[in-house]
C-alpha positions in Angstrom: -80.3 2.3 112.0 -82.7 2.3 114.4 -82.4 4.4 117.8 -84.1 3.2 121.5 -83.6 5.2 124.5 -80.7 3.3 125.8 -78.9 3.6 122.7 -75.5 5.6 122.6 -76.6 7.9 119.9 -79.6 9.1 121.6 -78.2 11.6 123.3 -77.3 12.8 119.6 -80.6 12.7 117.8 -82.2 14.1 120.8 -79.8 17.0 120.3 -80.9 17.5 116.5 -84.7 17.1 117.5 -84.1 20.3 119.2 -82.6 21.8 116.2 -85.2 20.6 114.3 -88.0 21.8 116.4 -86.0 25.1 116.6 -85.9 25.0 112.4 -89.1 24.9 112.7 -89.6 28.1 115.1 -90.0 26.3 118.5 -87.8 27.8 121.1 -84.9 25.5 121.8 -85.7 23.3 124.8 -82.8 20.5 124.8 -83.9 18.8 128.0 -87.5 18.5 127.3 -87.1 17.8 124.0 -84.6 14.8 125.3 -87.4 14.0 127.7 -90.3 13.8 125.4 -88.1 12.1 123.0 -87.1 9.5 125.3 -90.6 8.8 126.5 -91.8 8.6 122.7 -89.7 6.3 122.1 -89.1 4.0 125.5 -93.5 3.9 125.4 -93.4 2.6 121.9 -95.8 5.4 120.2 -93.0 6.4 118.0 -89.8 5.0 116.6 -86.4 6.6 115.3 -83.6 5.8 112.8 -80.5 7.9 112.7 -78.1 8.3 109.9 -74.5 8.5 111.3 -71.5 9.2 109.9 -68.0 8.7 111.4 -70.0 8.1 114.8 -71.5 11.6 114.5 -75.5 11.4 114.3 -76.4 13.6 110.7 -79.9 13.0 110.5 -83.1 11.5 111.7 -86.7 10.1 111.1 -89.3 8.9 113.4 -92.2 6.8 112.5 -95.4 5.7 114.2 -97.3 2.2 113.2 -101.3 2.9 113.0 -103.8 0.9 112.2 -105.4 0.3 108.9 -108.6 -0.9 110.3 -110.7 -1.1 107.3 -108.2 -3.4 105.0 -107.2 -5.2 109.0 -103.4 -4.1 108.5 -101.2 -1.8 109.6 -100.1 1.8 108.4 -96.6 3.4 108.5 -96.6 7.4 108.9 -93.3 8.7 108.8 -93.3 12.2 111.4 -89.9 14.1 111.2 -87.2 13.6 109.2 -84.5 16.2 109.4 -80.6 16.3 108.2 -78.2 18.6 110.1 -77.4 21.3 107.4 -73.7 20.7 106.9 -75.3 17.1 105.3 -77.8 18.2 103.2 -77.6 17.1 99.3 -75.6 14.1 100.1 -78.4 11.5 99.8 -79.0 11.1 103.6 -82.7 12.0 103.8 -83.0 9.8 100.8 -81.3 7.0 102.4 -83.5 7.1 105.6 -86.5 7.3 104.1 -85.7 4.4 101.4 -84.5 2.1 104.5 -87.9 3.1 106.1 -90.2 2.1 103.4 -88.1 -1.0 102.7 -88.8 -1.6 106.7 -92.3 -1.1 106.5 -92.8 -3.5 103.2 -90.9 -6.4 105.0 -93.2 -5.7 108.1 -96.1 -6.1 105.9 -97.1 -2.3 105.7 -100.5 -1.7 103.6 -98.9 1.8 103.1 -96.3 4.5 103.9 -97.5 8.2 104.4 -96.2 11.4 105.6 -97.0 15.0 105.6 -94.9 18.2 105.1 -95.7 21.9 104.7 -97.1 22.6 101.0 -94.3 25.5 100.9 -91.4 23.0 101.2 -90.5 22.5 98.2 -87.0 20.5 98.7 -89.1 18.0 101.1 -91.9 17.7 98.4 -89.2 16.7 95.4 -87.6 14.4 97.8 -91.1 12.5 98.8 -92.1 12.6 95.0 -88.9 11.2 93.5 -89.0 8.5 96.5 -92.3 7.7 94.7 -95.2 9.3 97.1 -98.1 10.9 95.6 -100.3 13.7 96.7 -103.6 12.5 98.2 -106.5 14.3 96.7 -110.0 13.6 98.1 -109.0 13.9 101.8 -109.0 16.8 104.0 -106.9 17.4 107.3 -108.8 18.3 110.0 -107.1 19.0 113.7 -109.2 19.8 117.1 -106.7 21.5 119.5 -107.6 19.8 122.7 -104.7 22.2 125.1 -103.0 24.9 124.4 -99.4 25.3 122.7 -96.3 25.3 124.6 
């Protein structure tokens, strides 16, 4: 289900988002994470969906929509996907992924893309089983414009 900053489940999503960051080696910072996520959703830089079972958020997925300028359309990018460890291997990540792909198609998106670490085999398996394919011929480049917190 879509989650915005006013949704009753937002606080649970923010808590899981902080767990997700910690999973990737960032220091836990619940209030800063909540504030950042609130700003992203409120300013519509990002959208979030949550999987909820028995009134508990057990996973989330975030997206951004970007212009596909050469094709005069839009492309959706899946930015974050996380399921709490106790609920993994139950189809929650796949359900979130499939939901967003259907949503993107219904909105007329030309493509849905995502990225993950090359050594994240469970994620790569999920994504390829869902139909995502590696992109060849492109190079990801980045320029740090500010020190990381």
